[in-house]
N, C-alpha and C positions, 0 to 999 in steps of 0.2 A: 596503448592498447586500443586506440580508436575512440571516437566520441560516442558511438552507439554500440549496443550489444543486445544479444538475445540470451535469455536464461531458461533452460529446460529443467524442470524439477518437480518437487512435490510439496504440497501443503498438508500439514497434519495438525489436527486439533485433538486434545485429550482432556476431557472433563474428569476431575478427580472426586468430586463430591456433589450431592449425597450418594451418587452412584457413578460407576464408570461408564464413560461414553467416548468412543474414539472413532475418528474417520481420517482417511488419507486419500488424496486425489492427485493425479498427474495434472500439471499446469505448465504454462510458459508465460514469461513476462518480458517486457522491453525495458531496457535502461537507455534513456535518450538524453542527450545534452540539449537543454532548452534553447541554446543559441544555435543549434544545428538542425532545427526541425524542417528547414527548407532543403535539407540534404539527406532525406530518407530514401532508401532504395525501394523500388517497386517490388512487391505489391502493397507496400506500406505507404499510406498517404497522410498528409497533414491537413486537417480541416476540409477534407474532401471525401466523398464516399469511395470505398474500395473494398477489396477482400479483407484487408486489415487497414486500420486508420487510427490516428490520434487526433482527437477533437478537443480544442480548448474549452468547448462548452461542457465537457465532462469534469472539469477540474477548476480549481481556483475560484474565481467569482462566478463561474458557470454561465457567463453571458457571452462567451466567445472572445473576450479580451485576452491579450497575450499573458502567458503564465509567469514569465520572469518578473515583471513589475509587481505582480501580486505576491510572489514569494518574497521579494525584497521588502515589500510593505509589511508582511507578516513578521519577518525577522526584525524590522526596525521597531516594532512594538516591544520587542525584547532587548533593544539596544544592540542588535547585531548588524554589522555592515559587511558586505562581501567585497566591495570596491572592485567589481568586475570579475570576481572569481567564478568558477564553473558551478552550475547547478544541473544535476542529473536527476531525472525522474524515473522511478521504478513503478511500472503500472501494467495492467492488462490492456491490450489494444481493443478498439472496437473490432468486432467481427461481423462483416456484412452489415455494418451500420449500427450495431448494438454493443453496448458495453455496460458492465457494472463492476466497479472497483471498490470492494469493501475497505481496502487500505492502499493508499498511494504514498510512497516515501520519496522525499526530495533530499538528496545528499548535497549539502551546500558548502562550498569551499571558498576560502578567502583568496585574495590576489596572490598570496604566497603558496597556494596549493593546499594548505592545511585545512582539514575539516573544521568548519566553524559551527555548524548546526545541522540537526536533522529536523525536518518538518514532516509530520504525519497527518495526512488528509484522510479522515475516516468518514465513511458513509454508512447509513443503514437502509433498510428496504422500504422505509417510509419516505424517502427522498431527502432526508436531512443530511447535513454535512457539518463536520467540526474539524478544527485544526489544533494539533498539539505541536508546539515549538520547543525543542530540547537542545540547548547549547551543547557544544562539544569542546573538549580541551585541546583539540588540534592534533593529537597523536592518534593517527588512524592506522598505525602499524599493527595494532592488536585489536582485541574486542572493544567496542564502544558500549558502555552501559549507562543507563539512567533510569529514573523512576518518575512516574507521572500519575497524579490522582485522576481517577475516572471522572469525566465531566459530561459524558455524552452517552445516551442510550443506544445500544447496538442490538443485543439479543433480548427478546422478551423473557428469557429464562435465566437471566443474570441481573441482579439488582445493581443499583448505582453506588452502593457503599463499597468502594474497592480501589485498587491501585494497579497500574501496569508497570512491569519491570522489563525493560528492553535490554537485550544483549545481541549485538550484531556486528558485522564487519562491513567496511566499505567494499562493495562488490569488486572482485577481481576475477580470477579464474573460477572461483567458487562464490556462490551466494549462500549466506548463512544468517538467518534471522530467527531469534527466539523471543517470544513475548510470554511472560508469565503473569497471569492475572490473579490477584489475591483479594480476599475480603477479610473481615474481622476474624474469620475462622481459619485463615491460612491460605495456602495455595488452593486455587479453585480450577484454573484452566491453564494448560500449556498449549501454545501454538508455535509451530515452526514452519519455515519456508526455506528449503534448501534446493540448490540448483547448480548446474554446470554451464559455464559461459560458452557461447558460440558467436562468431562474427555475425553482424546483422547484414546478411547478404540476401539476394533474391532466392537462392536455393534454400537457405536455412529458413526463411520466412515461409516459403511454399511448403517445405517439409513440416514445419510446426502447424500450419493451417490444415494440412491433410492428416497428420497423425493425432491432432487434438481437435477433432471436428466440433465446430460451434462452441468454442471454449467459454465465451461469456454467458451463453445460455446455460451451459453446464454449471457455471458458478452460481447463478441465481437459482437454478433448479436444485442444486445440492444444498443451498442454504435452507430452502423450504422443506426439502426431504429430511434433513437432519433435525429441523425444528419439529417436524411431525414425529420423528423417532423419540426425541426428548419428551414431547408431550405424552406419548404413549407410555413412557417409563415413569411418568408422574412428576416431571419437573414443575416447580412452582412458576406460575405465570406472573410477570410484572408488567403492569400497564405502562405504556409509553408516556414519560413526562414531557413537558414542553422542552424543546431544545434550548440549550444555554443561550443567553442574550449577550451579544458583544457589547462590552462596556467601554472600550477604548479604540 
């Protein structure tokens, strides 16, 4: 199916308690093979300014160093080796030099092609970043599910005592991601990202750029707009704790 792809779709969040709050936005994402970033079609650039770009400074160590060694180092902390297998990154691009990725997902495959792990790179609007590594059982023919205790502050209107439950598929013709956030009271938030695959071509990229103007500014703007709406509804504010400290 090719090493790179474009997904046009929608992001939906639905808060269930203590009141209902829902939003739904049109977005697009890139799925790129980390070993093929030198083969991106114009107008998508790698580590260079362009209409659209992927910059290593936005991910991983965030110092501009290559992403694949960083992914392998994170996986090694959990005893996972890829032995040269493919790593594909799902992310928003930079648009005219600006990007904000609340969630970047790395689909990590072993040398035999089987899914070995998923790496979730999470950012908040304070500039912090945290990584969750979730091993996979290798059977990527159906939904992949796992749970992860919350370790990182994202929204000021959701506390730290909770868990994420992931259900997703390795992207093919369709993109399907469901994240269910729970707390001691039960389900608190549902988030989905669904999309349709398109080849990563010049025409498709220009079409996405024109039909989703200033995507990444829209993302950061929507985050603050929805936060204002939550505050006006009376959501409880939680102060930002110190980011988790890496111990290994």
